[in-house]
C-alpha positions as CSV (number, residue, x, y, z in Angstrom):
1,X,-55.5,-74.6,37.5
2,X,-55.4,-78.3,36.4
3,X,-53.3,-79.1,33.6
4,X,-51.0,-82.0,31.9
5,X,-47.5,-81.2,31.4
6,X,-45.5,-83.1,28.8
7,X,-41.9,-82.9,28.5
8,X,-38.8,-84.5,26.9
9,X,-39.3,-84.1,23.1
10,X,-36.5,-83.1,20.9
11,X,-34.8,-83.4,17.7
12,X,-33.4,-86.7,17.2
13,X,-31.5,-89.0,14.2
14,X,-33.3,-91.8,13.1
15,X,-32.5,-94.8,15.2
16,X,-32.3,-92.7,18.2
17,X,-34.0,-92.4,21.5
18,X,-35.8,-90.0,23.7
19,X,-37.9,-90.4,26.8
20,X,-41.0,-88.4,27.5
21,X,-42.5,-87.6,30.8
22,X,-46.0,-86.7,31.8
23,X,-47.0,-84.8,35.0
24,X,-50.3,-83.4,36.2
25,X,-50.5,-80.0,37.9
26,X,-53.7,-79.5,40.1
27,X,-54.5,-83.1,40.0
28,X,-52.9,-86.6,40.4
29,X,-52.8,-89.3,37.9
30,X,-53.7,-91.8,40.6
31,X,-57.2,-92.5,39.3
32,X,-56.6,-92.7,35.5
33,X,-55.5,-95.2,32.9
34,X,-53.2,-93.0,31.0
35,X,-52.2,-93.0,27.6
36,X,-49.7,-91.2,25.2
37,X,-51.1,-89.7,21.9
38,X,-49.4,-88.0,18.9
39,X,-50.5,-85.8,16.4
40,X,-48.6,-85.3,13.3
41,X,-49.1,-82.3,10.9
42,X,-52.3,-82.9,8.9
43,X,-53.2,-86.0,10.5
44,X,-55.7,-87.1,13.5
45,X,-54.4,-87.4,16.8
46,X,-54.1,-90.9,17.6
47,X,-53.3,-93.2,20.8
48,X,-49.7,-94.6,20.7
49,X,-49.6,-96.2,24.0
50,X,-51.7,-97.1,27.1
51,X,-51.3,-98.1,30.7
52,X,-53.9,-99.2,33.0
53,X,-54.5,-97.9,36.4
54,X,-53.7,-100.9,38.8
55,X,-52.3,-103.7,37.0
56,X,-50.0,-102.0,34.5
57,X,-51.4,-103.7,31.4
58,X,-50.1,-101.8,28.2
59,X,-51.3,-101.5,25.0
60,X,-49.2,-100.4,22.0
61,X,-50.3,-99.5,18.4
62,X,-48.5,-101.8,16.1
63,X,-46.2,-99.0,14.3
64,X,-44.5,-98.8,17.8
65,X,-44.5,-102.4,19.5
66,X,-40.9,-103.4,20.3
67,X,-39.7,-99.8,20.2
68,X,-41.8,-97.9,22.6
69,X,-42.6,-98.5,26.3
70,X,-45.1,-96.9,28.6
71,X,-44.7,-96.9,32.3
72,X,-46.0,-95.1,35.6
73,X,-44.0,-94.5,38.8
74,X,-45.1,-96.3,41.8
75,X,-46.5,-93.5,43.1
76,X,-48.4,-92.9,40.0
77,X,-47.2,-89.2,39.9
78,X,-46.0,-89.4,36.5
79,X,-46.2,-91.4,33.1
80,X,-43.3,-91.9,30.9
81,X,-42.8,-93.1,27.4
82,X,-39.2,-94.6,26.4
83,X,-38.8,-94.4,22.8
84,X,-36.4,-96.2,21.0
85,X,-35.2,-96.9,17.3
86,X,-37.2,-93.7,16.4
87,X,-38.3,-93.3,12.8
88,X,-39.1,-90.2,10.6
89,X,-42.8,-91.1,10.7
90,X,-42.6,-90.9,14.5
91,X,-42.4,-87.1,14.4
92,X,-45.5,-85.4,15.9
93,X,-46.5,-83.7,18.7
94,X,-46.9,-86.1,21.7
95,X,-49.5,-85.5,24.3
96,X,-50.5,-87.5,27.5
97,X,-54.2,-87.9,28.8
98,X,-56.2,-90.4,30.6
99,X,-57.2,-93.2,28.3
100,X,-60.1,-92.5,27.0
101,X,-59.1,-88.7,27.1
102,X,-61.1,-87.0,29.5
103,X,-58.9,-84.0,30.7
104,X,-57.9,-80.8,28.8
105,X,-55.1,-81.4,26.5
106,X,-51.8,-80.0,27.4
107,X,-49.4,-78.1,25.3
108,X,-47.6,-81.4,24.3
109,X,-44.0,-81.9,23.4
110,X,-42.6,-82.0,19.9
111,X,-40.7,-84.9,18.8
112,X,-38.9,-84.4,15.5
113,X,-36.7,-87.6,14.0
114,X,-34.7,-86.3,11.1
115,X,-31.0,-86.7,10.0
């Protein structure tokens, strides 16, 4: 069964850091530009960061620029999102998918930033 699996979320205090990881089951990420998305309660899912397929060109939404870093490993097996200086407004369920999203959504991983 093909699925995306996100991990690494948790509860962190404002200013803290987390690293999210995305892996694919049943297929590889080699052929996709990838993105991290998030959905906060009552809000639309939004693209947070993206990385191109081959050149590693990255995109970040303005609210996370300078704090988040997206990367993919050399074998393109996983895609990570390093999140630093976290803020309460970063609280959401985080998902990975191709960019634009073409695969079924995974379960996501909950990130809660709270003191």
